[in-house]
All heavy atoms as an XYZ file, in Angstrom:
822
protein
N     -64.823   -109.647    -46.708
C     -63.827   -109.313    -45.719
C     -63.608   -110.528    -44.839
O     -64.401   -111.463    -44.837
C     -64.269   -108.106    -44.896
C     -65.405   -108.387    -43.951
S     -65.911   -106.953    -42.984
C     -66.914   -106.128    -44.189
N     -62.515   -110.484    -44.083
C     -62.285   -111.552    -43.120
C     -61.729   -110.960    -41.834
O     -61.086   -109.914    -41.844
C     -61.374   -112.630    -43.679
C     -59.921   -112.287    -43.700
C     -59.107   -113.466    -44.207
N     -57.684   -113.134    -44.100
C     -56.714   -114.017    -44.199
N     -56.998   -115.281    -44.422
N     -55.467   -113.653    -44.082
N     -62.003   -111.649    -40.730
C     -61.545   -111.265    -39.406
C     -61.119   -112.527    -38.670
O     -61.672   -113.604    -38.905
C     -62.661   -110.613    -38.588
S     -63.452   -109.197    -39.330
N     -60.185   -112.374    -37.751
C     -59.731   -113.497    -36.942
C     -60.088   -113.245    -35.489
O     -59.853   -112.161    -34.953
C     -58.210   -113.673    -37.070
C     -57.681   -114.838    -36.277
C     -57.961   -116.142    -36.659
C     -56.911   -114.616    -35.145
C     -57.478   -117.213    -35.925
C     -56.424   -115.684    -34.410
C     -56.712   -116.974    -34.798
O     -56.240   -118.042    -34.076
N     -60.672   -114.250    -34.852
C     -61.009   -114.178    -33.445
C     -60.119   -115.169    -32.718
O     -60.370   -116.375    -32.759
C     -62.482   -114.476    -33.224
C     -62.948   -114.289    -31.822
C     -62.376   -113.534    -30.832
C     -64.117   -114.865    -31.236
N     -63.111   -113.601    -29.682
C     -64.183   -114.418    -29.888
C     -65.109   -115.700    -31.699
C     -65.207   -114.795    -29.025
C     -66.128   -116.066    -30.838
C     -66.173   -115.612    -29.516
N     -59.076   -114.671    -32.053
C     -58.095   -115.573    -31.455
C     -58.630   -116.347    -30.260
O     -58.169   -117.447    -29.987
C     -56.805   -114.828    -31.091
C     -57.005   -113.685    -30.121
O     -58.154   -113.400    -29.739
O     -55.992   -113.071    -29.742
N     -59.615   -115.817    -29.544
C     -60.179   -116.528    -28.390
C     -60.766   -117.876    -28.789
O     -60.768   -118.814    -28.004
C     -61.251   -115.680    -27.711
C     -60.708   -114.443    -27.045
C     -61.796   -113.562    -26.474
O     -62.944   -114.028    -26.330
O     -61.501   -112.393    -26.189
N     -61.277   -117.971    -29.997
C     -61.880   -119.205    -30.483
C     -61.059   -119.844    -31.602
O     -61.479   -120.866    -32.156
C     -63.303   -118.941    -30.994
C     -64.260   -118.459    -29.929
C     -64.635   -119.533    -28.930
O     -64.667   -120.726    -29.299
O     -64.889   -119.174    -27.765
N     -59.913   -119.224    -31.952
C     -59.074   -119.685    -33.060
C     -59.936   -119.891    -34.313
O     -59.953   -120.953    -34.916
C     -58.335   -120.979    -32.698
C     -57.244   -121.319    -33.713
O     -56.839   -120.432    -34.506
O     -56.808   -122.485    -33.737
N     -60.676   -118.839    -34.657
C     -61.634   -118.919    -35.763
C     -61.444   -117.756    -36.728
O     -61.340   -116.602    -36.315
C     -63.086   -118.897    -35.225
O     -63.246   -119.991    -34.318
C     -64.092   -119.023    -36.352
N     -61.407   -118.085    -38.012
C     -61.446   -117.089    -39.082
C     -62.890   -116.926    -39.519
O     -63.591   -117.910    -39.749
C     -60.612   -117.542    -40.285
C     -59.156   -117.310    -40.114
C     -58.210   -118.226    -39.761
C     -58.470   -116.071    -40.297
N     -56.984   -117.638    -39.704
C     -57.106   -116.317    -40.026
C     -58.860   -114.785    -40.653
C     -56.138   -115.310    -40.129
C     -57.903   -113.789    -40.737
C     -56.561   -114.062    -40.476
N     -63.327   -115.691    -39.649
C     -64.664   -115.362    -40.145
C     -64.505   -114.689    -41.503
O     -63.749   -113.726    -41.641
C     -65.371   -114.392    -39.190
C     -65.708   -114.986    -37.855
C     -64.778   -115.011    -36.838
C     -66.964   -115.518    -37.632
C     -65.081   -115.550    -35.595
C     -67.285   -116.070    -36.397
C     -66.341   -116.088    -35.381
N     -65.224   -115.191    -42.483
C     -65.232   -114.616    -43.833
C     -66.648   -114.131    -44.109
O     -67.616   -114.856    -43.872
C     -64.842   -115.670    -44.869
C     -63.404   -116.104    -44.755
C     -63.007   -117.023    -43.799
C     -62.433   -115.583    -45.607
C     -61.683   -117.417    -43.684
C     -61.109   -115.970    -45.501
C     -60.747   -116.886    -44.539
O     -59.430   -117.271    -44.426
N     -66.749   -112.909    -44.620
C     -68.063   -112.309    -44.847
C     -68.183   -111.741    -46.249
O     -67.265   -111.085    -46.736
C     -68.297   -111.147    -43.873
C     -68.147   -111.506    -42.430
C     -66.988   -111.181    -41.736
C     -69.160   -112.158    -41.757
C     -66.839   -111.497    -40.401
C     -69.021   -112.483    -40.416
C     -67.854   -112.153    -39.733
N     -69.347   -111.963    -46.847
C     -69.743   -111.242    -48.051
C     -70.858   -110.313    -47.590
O     -71.833   -110.770    -46.978
C     -70.260   -112.199    -49.121
C     -70.720   -111.489    -50.371
C     -71.278   -112.445    -51.405
O     -71.936   -113.442    -51.027
O     -71.070   -112.181    -52.594
N     -70.699   -109.007    -47.848
C     -71.683   -108.042    -47.380
C     -72.296   -107.280    -48.552
O     -71.678   -107.147    -49.605
C     -71.066   -107.045    -46.367
C     -70.576   -107.771    -45.128
C     -69.947   -106.251    -46.983
N     -73.522   -106.808    -48.335
C     -74.172   -106.013    -49.382
C     -73.788   -104.545    -49.216
O     -73.006   -104.175    -48.326
C     -75.688   -106.231    -49.380
C     -76.390   -105.707    -48.136
O     -75.786   -104.947    -47.345
O     -77.572   -106.061    -47.945
N     -74.349   -103.685    -50.042
C     -73.991   -102.263    -50.053
C     -74.318   -101.564    -48.732
O     -73.672   -100.583    -48.372
C     -74.704   -101.558    -51.206
N     -75.299   -102.079    -47.990
C     -75.669   -101.477    -46.710
C     -74.895   -102.069    -45.541
O     -75.111   -101.686    -44.387
C     -77.178   -101.643    -46.452
C     -78.049   -100.744    -47.318
C     -78.257   -101.339    -48.705
O     -78.456   -102.561    -48.816
O     -78.196   -100.571    -49.685
N     -74.016   -103.041    -45.811
C     -73.204   -103.627    -44.754
C     -73.784   -104.861    -44.091
O     -73.219   -105.372    -43.133
N     -74.919   -105.363    -44.592
C     -75.502   -106.588    -44.034
C     -74.759   -107.795    -44.592
O     -74.438   -107.854    -45.778
C     -76.982   -106.696    -44.397
C     -77.814   -105.684    -43.685
C     -78.204   -104.465    -44.174
C     -78.331   -105.775    -42.369
N     -78.936   -103.802    -43.227
C     -79.035   -104.584    -42.106
C     -78.283   -106.756    -41.380
C     -79.682   -104.350    -40.894
C     -78.928   -106.519    -40.174
C     -79.613   -105.322    -39.945
N     -74.507   -108.766    -43.737
C     -73.834   -109.995    -44.155
C     -74.814   -110.845    -44.955
O     -75.895   -111.183    -44.468
C     -73.308   -110.776    -42.935
C     -72.743   -112.123    -43.355
C     -72.261   -109.954    -42.201
N     -74.438   -111.194    -46.188
C     -75.317   -112.028    -47.015
C     -74.804   -113.464    -47.123
O     -75.585   -114.371    -47.370
C     -75.565   -111.412    -48.406
C     -74.267   -111.081    -49.112
C     -76.433   -110.176    -48.282
C     -74.453   -110.527    -50.515
N     -73.492   -113.655    -46.902
C     -72.935   -115.007    -46.786
C     -71.792   -114.951    -45.778
O     -71.068   -113.962    -45.715
C     -72.415   -115.546    -48.117
C     -73.525   -115.870    -49.098
C     -73.032   -116.659    -50.291
N     -72.077   -115.884    -51.078
C     -71.360   -116.391    -52.084
N     -71.457   -117.662    -52.417
N     -70.517   -115.622    -52.753
N     -71.657   -116.026    -45.017
C     -70.654   -116.064    -43.954
C     -70.064   -117.460    -43.862
O     -70.781   -118.444    -43.894
C     -71.317   -115.687    -42.631
C     -70.414   -115.751    -41.433
C     -71.077   -115.170    -40.206
O     -71.906   -114.263    -40.294
N     -70.723   -115.689    -39.042
N     -68.739   -117.514    -43.702
C     -68.019   -118.763    -43.488
C     -67.211   -118.609    -42.211
O     -66.626   -117.557    -41.964
C     -67.068   -119.083    -44.664
C     -66.230   -120.319    -44.380
C     -67.836   -119.245    -45.962
N     -67.190   -119.677    -41.404
C     -66.354   -119.712    -40.211
C     -65.471   -120.940    -40.291
O     -65.960   -122.050    -40.488
C     -67.217   -119.763    -38.949
C     -68.106   -118.550    -38.794
C     -69.090   -118.667    -37.649
O     -68.821   -119.416    -36.681
O     -70.147   -118.023    -37.732
N     -64.159   -120.732    -40.150
C     -63.172   -121.811    -40.186
C     -62.438   -121.824    -38.858
O     -61.883   -120.806    -38.443
C     -62.180   -121.604    -41.327
C     -62.769   -121.443    -42.729
C     -61.659   -121.173    -43.738
C     -63.572   -122.672    -43.125
N     -62.420   -122.989    -38.199
C     -61.885   -123.052    -36.843
C     -60.674   -123.962    -36.739
O     -60.614   -125.014    -37.387
C     -62.973   -123.548    -35.894
C     -62.617   -123.439    -34.432
C     -63.796   -123.752    -33.558
O     -64.417   -124.788    -33.705
N     -64.121   -122.848    -32.647
N     -59.740   -123.549    -35.889
C     -58.579   -124.351    -35.545
C     -57.501   -124.353    -36.609
O     -57.654   -123.770    -37.679
N     -56.391   -125.038    -36.300
C     -55.271   -125.075    -37.240
C     -55.612   -125.784    -38.552
O     -55.008   -125.504    -39.583
C     -54.172   -125.807    -36.474
C     -54.829   -126.456    -35.315
C     -56.103   -125.720    -35.049
N     -56.599   -126.677    -38.511
C     -57.020   -127.374    -39.727
C     -58.011   -126.560    -40.550
O     -58.422   -126.971    -41.628
C     -57.659   -128.737    -39.394
C     -56.723   -129.719    -38.740
C     -56.637   -129.497    -37.219
O     -57.580   -128.936    -36.636
O     -55.609   -129.866    -36.637
N     -58.441   -125.398    -40.011
C     -59.436   -124.539    -40.671
C     -60.694   -125.333    -41.016
O     -61.205   -125.312    -42.131
C     -58.843   -123.872    -41.914
C     -57.657   -122.956    -41.643
C     -57.078   -122.426    -42.947
C     -58.051   -121.800    -40.727
N     -61.217   -126.010    -40.021
C     -62.421   -126.819    -40.171
C     -63.638   -125.911    -40.308
O     -63.874   -125.065    -39.442
C     -62.602   -127.728    -38.943
O     -61.430   -128.523    -38.790
C     -63.829   -128.615    -39.073
N     -64.433   -126.085    -41.367
C     -65.640   -125.258    -41.499
C     -66.651   -125.584    -40.401
O     -66.988   -126.753    -40.194
C     -66.205   -125.654    -42.865
C     -65.105   -126.358    -43.574
C     -64.239   -126.963    -42.517
N     -67.087   -124.547    -39.701
C     -68.138   -124.728    -38.696
C     -69.402   -123.962    -39.072
O     -70.432   -124.113    -38.430
C     -67.653   -124.347    -37.283
C     -67.176   -122.903    -37.212
C     -66.561   -125.310    -36.809
C     -66.869   -122.398    -35.806
N     -69.308   -123.144    -40.124
C     -70.483   -122.449    -40.664
C     -70.193   -122.060    -42.106
O     -69.059   -121.759    -42.462
C     -70.819   -121.208    -39.853
N     -71.226   -122.132    -42.923
C     -71.186   -121.656    -44.315
C     -72.625   -121.303    -44.666
O     -73.332   -122.056    -45.326
C     -70.615   -122.716    -45.256
N     -73.063   -120.161    -44.168
C     -74.470   -119.782    -44.219
C     -74.737   -118.664    -45.216
O     -73.910   -117.780    -45.415
C     -74.936   -119.345    -42.832
N     -75.921   -118.718    -45.790
C     -76.411   -117.711    -46.719
C     -77.667   -117.081    -46.126
O     -78.585   -117.800    -45.719
C     -76.741   -118.374    -48.060
O     -77.621   -117.588    -48.813
N     -77.707   -115.763    -46.079
C     -78.876   -115.079    -45.535
C     -80.131   -115.433    -46.327
O     -81.176   -115.703    -45.746
C     -78.649   -113.568    -45.526
C     -79.814   -112.718    -44.999
C     -80.159   -113.088    -43.557
C     -79.481   -111.243    -45.109
N     -80.050   -115.453    -47.643
C     -81.227   -115.764    -48.468
C     -81.743   -117.177    -48.181
O     -82.946   -117.391    -48.042
C     -80.899   -115.608    -49.949
N     -80.814   -118.132    -48.070
C     -81.235   -119.511    -47.759
C     -81.816   -119.605    -46.359
O     -82.790   -120.326    -46.128
C     -80.047   -120.462    -47.875
C     -79.561   -120.658    -49.280
C     -78.302   -121.504    -49.331
O     -77.738   -121.864    -48.278
O     -77.872   -121.784    -50.446
N     -81.214   -118.882    -45.410
C     -81.713   -118.882    -44.037
C     -83.149   -118.350    -44.003
O     -84.010   -118.918    -43.343
C     -80.785   -118.025    -43.177
C     -81.133   -118.033    -41.724
C     -80.666   -118.897    -40.775
C     -82.017   -117.136    -41.048
N     -81.210   -118.588    -39.549
C     -82.038   -117.509    -39.690
C     -82.785   -116.047    -41.460
C     -82.805   -116.838    -38.734
C     -83.548   -115.382    -40.510
C     -83.558   -115.772    -39.174
N     -83.392   -117.276    -44.754
C     -84.745   -116.700    -44.797
C     -85.731   -117.678    -45.431
O     -86.862   -117.825    -44.963
C     -84.734   -115.375    -45.549
C     -84.021   -114.288    -44.783
C     -83.748   -113.042    -45.604
O     -83.627   -113.079    -46.818
N     -83.625   -111.905    -44.923
N     -85.305   -118.367    -46.505
C     -86.168   -119.374    -47.136
C     -86.482   -120.504    -46.169
O     -87.631   -120.955    -46.084
C     -85.500   -119.943    -48.395
C     -85.431   -118.982    -49.552
C     -84.600   -119.527    -50.710
O     -84.291   -120.745    -50.738
O     -84.238   -118.726    -51.594
N     -85.473   -120.972    -45.432
C     -85.675   -122.050    -44.463
C     -86.629   -121.596    -43.355
O     -87.505   -122.353    -42.934
C     -84.337   -122.491    -43.884
N     -86.467   -120.360    -42.898
C     -87.359   -119.815    -41.867
C     -88.800   -119.798    -42.367
O     -89.714   -120.238    -41.682
C     -86.906   -118.406    -41.477
C     -87.789   -117.751    -40.414
C     -87.592   -116.267    -40.338
N     -87.917   -115.677    -41.645
C     -87.444   -114.531    -42.084
N     -86.618   -113.823    -41.357
N     -87.781   -114.062    -43.264
N     -88.990   -119.296    -43.583
C     -90.332   -119.192    -44.147
C     -90.962   -120.559    -44.384
O     -92.181   -120.704    -44.329
C     -90.308   -118.395    -45.454
C     -89.918   -116.933    -45.234
O     -89.914   -116.471    -44.068
O     -89.584   -116.261    -46.235
N     -90.124   -121.573    -44.633
C     -90.620   -122.924    -44.892
C     -90.725   -123.763    -43.620
O     -91.093   -124.932    -43.670
C     -89.706   -123.633    -45.892
N     -90.374   -123.175    -42.483
C     -90.442   -123.908    -41.225
C     -89.306   -124.907    -41.043
O     -89.437   -125.859    -40.286
N     -88.186   -124.702    -41.738
C     -87.044   -125.628    -41.644
C     -85.812   -124.929    -41.060
O     -84.690   -125.328    -41.335
C     -86.697   -126.190    -43.031
C     -87.787   -127.035    -43.650
C     -87.403   -127.566    -45.026
N     -87.262   -126.479    -46.001
C     -86.118   -126.061    -46.551
N     -84.988   -126.649    -46.262
N     -86.084   -125.060    -47.413
N     -86.025   -123.942    -40.236
C     -84.918   -123.150    -39.724
C     -83.949   -123.964    -38.869
O     -82.732   -123.840    -39.010
C     -85.453   -121.959    -38.933
C     -84.456   -120.868    -38.599
C     -83.702   -120.391    -39.830
C     -85.169   -119.711    -37.943
N     -84.468   -124.812    -37.981
C     -83.586   -125.625    -37.139
C     -82.699   -126.518    -37.978
O     -81.509   -126.672    -37.699
C     -84.400   -126.474    -36.156
C     -85.026   -125.643    -35.046
O     -84.576   -124.497    -34.836
O     -85.961   -126.149    -34.396
N     -83.271   -127.100    -39.018
C     -82.509   -127.974    -39.924
C     -81.396   -127.184    -40.614
O     -80.253   -127.636    -40.688
C     -83.460   -128.580    -40.960
C     -82.808   -129.468    -41.971
C     -83.797   -129.938    -43.035
O     -85.006   -130.040    -42.740
O     -83.355   -130.188    -44.165
N     -81.714   -125.998    -41.110
C     -80.713   -125.174    -41.797
C     -79.608   -124.744    -40.834
O     -78.423   -124.876    -41.138
C     -81.361   -123.950    -42.452
C     -80.359   -123.161    -43.268
C     -80.103   -123.517    -44.586
C     -79.638   -122.107    -42.724
C     -79.153   -122.831    -45.346
C     -78.692   -121.423    -43.469
C     -78.457   -121.786    -44.776
O     -77.508   -121.118    -45.516
N     -79.998   -124.228    -39.665
C     -79.022   -123.766    -38.678
C     -78.065   -124.875    -38.270
O     -76.867   -124.651    -38.146
C     -79.720   -123.227    -37.426
C     -80.312   -121.846    -37.607
O     -80.104   -121.236    -38.682
O     -80.997   -121.384    -36.683
N     -78.592   -126.084    -38.055
C     -77.724   -127.178    -37.603
C     -76.770   -127.634    -38.702
O     -75.684   -128.112    -38.412
C     -78.556   -128.349    -37.075
O     -79.300   -128.942    -38.113
N     -77.154   -127.453    -39.951
C     -76.293   -127.887    -41.058
C     -75.306   -126.803    -41.484
O     -74.128   -127.081    -41.697
C     -77.139   -128.312    -42.254
C     -76.317   -128.947    -43.360
C     -77.202   -129.816    -44.220
C     -76.399   -130.763    -45.024
N     -76.378   -132.108    -44.543
N     -75.770   -125.550    -41.613
C     -74.948   -124.486    -42.187
C     -74.632   -123.324    -41.247
O     -73.780   -122.499    -41.566
C     -75.616   -123.922    -43.446
C     -75.769   -124.932    -44.541
C     -77.016   -125.404    -44.896
C     -74.664   -125.430    -45.208
C     -77.161   -126.347    -45.909
C     -74.794   -126.371    -46.217
C     -76.046   -126.827    -46.562
N     -75.322   -123.214    -40.129
C     -75.106   -122.084    -39.230
C     -75.958   -120.893    -39.640
O     -76.924   -121.033    -40.384
N     -75.590   -119.716    -39.128
C     -76.337   -118.492    -39.427
C     -75.359   -117.387    -39.807
O     -74.157   -117.512    -39.590
C     -77.207   -118.039    -38.235
C     -76.324   -117.738    -37.009
C     -78.262   -119.068    -37.898
C     -77.066   -117.102    -35.863
N     -75.893   -116.308    -40.349
C     -75.069   -115.137    -40.655
C     -75.185   -114.135    -39.504
O     -76.098   -114.218    -38.684
C     -75.512   -114.458    -41.968
O     -76.882   -114.064    -41.851
C     -75.341   -115.390    -43.162
N     -74.250   -113.193    -39.454
C     -74.286   -112.151    -38.430
C     -75.606   -111.392    -38.517
O     -76.138   -111.170    -39.604
C     -73.108   -111.203    -38.621
N     -76.107   -110.976    -37.368
C     -77.428   -110.351    -37.330
C     -77.405   -108.831    -37.346
O     -78.457   -108.215    -37.399
C     -78.188   -110.865    -36.111
C     -78.448   -112.360    -36.198
C     -79.203   -112.900    -35.003
O     -79.711   -112.108    -34.201
O     -79.277   -114.122    -34.891
N     -76.219   -108.234    -37.297
C     -76.096   -106.779    -37.363
C     -75.281   -106.385    -38.580
O     -74.384   -107.122    -38.985
C     -75.384   -106.240    -36.118
C     -76.083   -106.385    -34.778
C     -75.149   -105.955    -33.650
C     -77.355   -105.568    -34.746
N     -75.543   -105.210    -39.150
C     -74.688   -104.756    -40.247
C     -73.284   -104.464    -39.722
O     -73.109   -104.117    -38.550
C     -75.382   -103.495    -40.745
C     -76.255   -103.049    -39.633
C     -76.604   -104.268    -38.835
N     -72.289   -104.605    -40.575
C     -70.895   -104.439    -40.149
C     -70.622   -103.058    -39.565
O     -69.732   -102.907    -38.734
C     -69.905   -104.764    -41.292
C     -69.997   -106.225    -41.676
C     -70.111   -103.876    -42.486
N     -71.386   -102.057    -39.946
C     -71.177   -100.709    -39.412
C     -71.439   -100.646    -37.910
O     -70.971    -99.729    -37.238
C     -72.077    -99.707    -40.139
O     -73.441   -100.048    -39.942
N     -72.152   -101.624    -37.346
C     -72.478   -101.631    -35.923
C     -71.561   -102.541    -35.109
O     -71.726   -102.666    -33.900
C     -73.936   -102.045    -35.727
C     -74.917   -101.042    -36.313
C     -76.366   -101.429    -36.091
O     -76.664   -102.141    -35.112
O     -77.196   -101.017    -36.906
N     -70.599   -103.197    -35.764
C     -69.679   -104.083    -35.055
C     -68.646   -103.269    -34.314
O     -68.189   -102.235    -34.782
C     -68.985   -105.028    -36.020
C     -69.892   -105.966    -36.736
C     -71.238   -106.096    -36.594
C     -69.514   -106.895    -37.739
N     -71.710   -107.055    -37.440
C     -70.680   -107.561    -38.158
C     -68.300   -107.235    -38.327
C     -70.662   -108.549    -39.129
C     -68.290   -108.219    -39.298
C     -69.454   -108.871    -39.682
N     -68.221   -103.779    -33.175
C     -67.171   -103.130    -32.400
C     -65.993   -104.080    -32.259
O     -66.162   -105.288    -32.185
C     -67.693   -102.764    -31.011
C     -68.765   -101.708    -31.031
C     -69.235   -101.346    -29.641
O     -68.541   -101.675    -28.663
O     -70.307   -100.747    -29.534
N     -64.797   -103.525    -32.226
C     -63.619   -104.304    -31.921
C     -63.174   -105.278    -32.984
O     -62.581   -106.301    -32.665
N     -63.446   -104.999    -34.229
C     -62.951   -105.877    -35.292
C     -62.096   -105.061    -36.252
O     -62.274   -103.862    -36.387
C     -64.093   -106.577    -36.024
C     -64.818   -105.690    -36.983
N     -65.622   -104.658    -36.583
C     -64.834   -105.673    -38.337
C     -66.104   -104.045    -37.651
N     -65.647   -104.628    -38.729
N     -61.160   -105.732    -36.857
C     -60.270   -105.082    -37.811
C     -60.286   -105.922    -39.088
O     -59.407   -106.760    -39.290
C     -58.856   -104.985    -37.228
C     -57.917   -104.221    -38.137
O     -58.395   -103.415    -38.956
O     -56.693   -104.436    -38.028
N     -61.298   -105.756    -39.921
C     -61.439   -106.642    -41.076
C     -60.386   -106.410    -42.155
O     -59.918   -105.293    -42.354
C     -62.830   -106.305    -41.614
C     -63.059   -104.900    -41.195
C     -62.347   -104.749    -39.874
N     -60.049   -107.491    -42.799
C     -59.166   -107.460    -43.964
C     -60.061   -107.595    -45.190
O     -60.868   -108.520    -45.271
C     -58.187   -108.631    -43.874
C     -57.281   -108.781    -45.066
C     -56.418   -110.027    -44.941
O     -56.167   -110.497    -43.824
O     -56.010   -110.537    -45.999
N     -59.947   -106.676    -46.114
C     -60.794   -106.713    -47.304
C     -60.373   -107.864    -48.219
O     -59.185   -108.153    -48.353
C     -60.726   -105.389    -48.054
C     -61.240   -104.207    -47.244
C     -62.674   -104.385    -46.777
O     -63.557   -104.739    -47.537
N     -62.906   -104.154    -45.493
N     -61.356   -108.506    -48.830
C     -61.134   -109.589    -49.779
C     -61.818   -109.245    -51.090
O     -62.801   -108.508    -51.106
C     -61.747   -110.902    -49.268
C     -61.252   -111.463    -47.948
C     -62.107   -112.649    -47.546
C     -59.802   -111.880    -48.070
N     -61.338   -109.833    -52.171
C     -62.046   -109.716    -53.441
C     -63.164   -110.759    -53.464
O     -63.164   -111.702    -52.664
C     -61.099   -109.971    -54.629
O     -60.658   -111.329    -54.575
C     -59.911   -109.016    -54.617
N     -64.077   -110.620    -54.390
C     -65.136   -111.617    -54.558
C     -64.541   -112.984    -54.836
O     -65.019   -114.002    -54.331
C     -66.071   -111.215    -55.698
O     -66.743   -110.034    -55.377
N     -63.483   -113.013    -55.642
C     -62.839   -114.284    -55.988
C     -62.236   -114.949    -54.758
O     -62.338   -116.158    -54.577
C     -61.762   -114.072    -57.056
C     -62.285   -113.663    -58.415
C     -62.670   -112.175    -58.496
O     -62.240   -111.362    -57.636
O     -63.424   -111.822    -59.420
N     -61.597   -114.157    -53.892
C     -61.015   -114.712    -52.668
C     -62.098   -115.286    -51.760
O     -61.915   -116.346    -51.157
C     -60.202   -113.643    -51.931
C     -58.910   -113.272    -52.643
C     -58.243   -112.053    -52.052
O     -58.941   -111.101    -51.623
O     -56.999   -112.049    -52.022
N     -63.239   -114.597    -51.659
C     -64.340   -115.125    -50.853
C     -64.838   -116.437    -51.445
O     -65.065   -117.406    -50.722
C     -65.489   -114.118    -50.738
C     -66.609   -114.645    -49.885
C     -66.570   -114.508    -48.508
C     -67.687   -115.307    -50.464
C     -67.597   -115.016    -47.713
C     -68.713   -115.822    -49.681
C     -68.673   -115.677    -48.307
N     -65.027   -116.476    -52.752
C     -65.532   -117.692    -53.406
C     -64.592   -118.876    -53.207
O     -65.046   -120.012    -53.084
C     -65.768   -117.451    -54.895
C     -66.906   -116.500    -55.208
C     -68.266   -116.929    -54.677
O     -68.523   -118.150    -54.535
O     -69.090   -116.046    -54.390
N     -63.272   -118.626    -53.159
C     -62.304   -119.699    -52.934
C     -62.484   -120.332    -51.554
O     -62.174   -121.499    -51.356
C     -60.874   -119.178    -53.086
C     -60.494   -118.872    -54.512
C     -59.136   -118.180    -54.636
O     -58.398   -118.077    -53.619
O     -58.816   -117.738    -55.745
N     -62.962   -119.564    -50.597
C     -63.244   -120.071    -49.251
C     -64.647   -120.667    -49.191
O     -64.867   -121.741    -48.639
C     -63.101   -118.932    -48.201
C     -61.673   -118.397    -48.192
C     -63.551   -119.385    -46.822
C     -60.604   -119.386    -47.832
N     -65.616   -119.967    -49.765
C     -67.021   -120.377    -49.710
C     -67.233   -121.760    -50.336
O     -67.844   -122.629    -49.723
C     -67.897   -119.346    -50.420
C     -69.323   -119.773    -50.592
C     -69.884   -120.312    -51.708
C     -70.377   -119.712    -49.620
N     -71.218   -120.578    -51.488
C     -71.538   -120.225    -50.208
C     -70.427   -119.275    -48.296
C     -72.751   -120.310    -49.538
C     -71.642   -119.362    -47.624
C     -72.785   -119.871    -48.242
N     -66.745   -121.970    -51.547
C     -67.010   -123.213    -52.267
C     -66.622   -124.465    -51.497
O     -67.477   -125.321    -51.220
N     -65.351   -124.621    -51.102
C     -64.957   -125.815    -50.359
C     -65.634   -125.937    -48.985
O     -66.020   -127.035    -48.578
C     -63.441   -125.660    -50.198
C     -63.028   -124.732    -51.288
C     -64.197   -123.815    -51.505
N     -65.793   -124.819    -48.272
C     -66.436   -124.873    -46.954
C     -67.883   -125.315    -47.101
O     -68.370   -126.169    -46.353
C     -66.358   -123.510    -46.266
N     -68.567   -124.739    -48.059
C     -69.971   -125.082    -48.278
C     -70.129   -126.549    -48.661
O     -71.016   -127.243    -48.168
C     -70.526   -124.161    -49.368
C     -71.965   -124.319    -49.654
C     -72.795   -124.032    -48.408
N     -74.167   -124.209    -48.782
C     -75.158   -123.504    -48.323
N     -74.951   -122.596    -47.423
N     -76.369   -123.717    -48.733
N     -69.248   -127.023    -49.538
C     -69.309   -128.420    -49.973
C     -69.093   -129.358    -48.782
O     -69.803   -130.350    -48.626
C     -68.254   -128.666    -51.045
C     -68.341   -130.025    -51.676
C     -67.368   -130.156    -52.846
O     -66.304   -129.537    -52.870
N     -67.744   -130.959    -53.811
N     -68.132   -129.027    -47.939
C     -67.860   -129.866    -46.775
C     -69.038   -129.858    -45.804
O     -69.432   -130.894    -45.287
C     -66.587   -129.394    -46.081
C     -66.098   -130.355    -45.020
C     -64.724   -129.985    -44.502
O     -63.988   -129.232    -45.118
N     -64.374   -130.529    -43.356
N     -69.624   -128.690    -45.570
C     -70.779   -128.594    -44.665
C     -71.981   -129.350    -45.230
O     -72.682   -130.035    -44.503
C     -71.165   -127.135    -44.428
C     -70.108   -126.254    -43.797
S     -69.812   -126.539    -42.041
C     -71.377   -126.104    -41.322
N     -72.215   -129.228    -46.534
C     -73.361   -129.880    -47.161
C     -73.242   -131.401    -47.141
O     -74.257   -132.104    -47.115
C     -73.529   -129.391    -48.588
N     -72.019   -131.917    -47.145
C     -71.833   -133.367    -47.200
C     -71.873   -134.032    -45.839
O     -71.877   -135.256    -45.738
C     -70.512   -133.698    -47.900
O     -69.416   -133.263    -47.123
N     -71.939   -133.260    -44.786
C     -72.037   -133.837    -43.436
C     -73.408   -134.457    -43.230
O     -74.411   -133.910    -43.668
C     -71.814   -132.763    -42.371
C     -70.410   -132.255    -42.326
C     -70.260   -131.248    -41.230
N     -68.909   -130.694    -41.253
C     -68.529   -129.635    -40.603
N     -69.389   -128.976    -39.863
N     -67.298   -129.210    -40.670
N     -73.441   -135.570    -42.515
C     -74.758   -136.166    -42.216
C     -75.601   -135.242    -41.346
O     -75.063   -134.544    -40.475
C     -74.423   -137.451    -41.464
C     -72.946   -137.537    -41.360
C     -72.339   -136.317    -41.972
N     -76.889   -135.235    -41.578
C     -77.795   -134.373    -40.798
C     -78.041   -134.935    -39.433
O     -77.988   -136.066    -39.170
C     -79.124   -134.233    -41.518
O     -78.922   -133.572    -42.739
């Protein structure tokens, strides 16, 4: 799904599991749609367990911490898996290529 937050001029793209937890998240900001986050919950958990959480957060960001069923004030637009992947791939590549 995707949502737009006009206060920050940011598009949020989410891949969620069956229980509504965000498992991957992309944030694109401004008119250029600059990636500011492309985070994976599984990778975040691995980084936490390995003691590299700060490094992961600074490079890729984090995913939402509540399941979507608990969100207030959002009107998500449903996306297909393919549509999410079209956003995830380029955003992730751009985030990964940034200097640490």
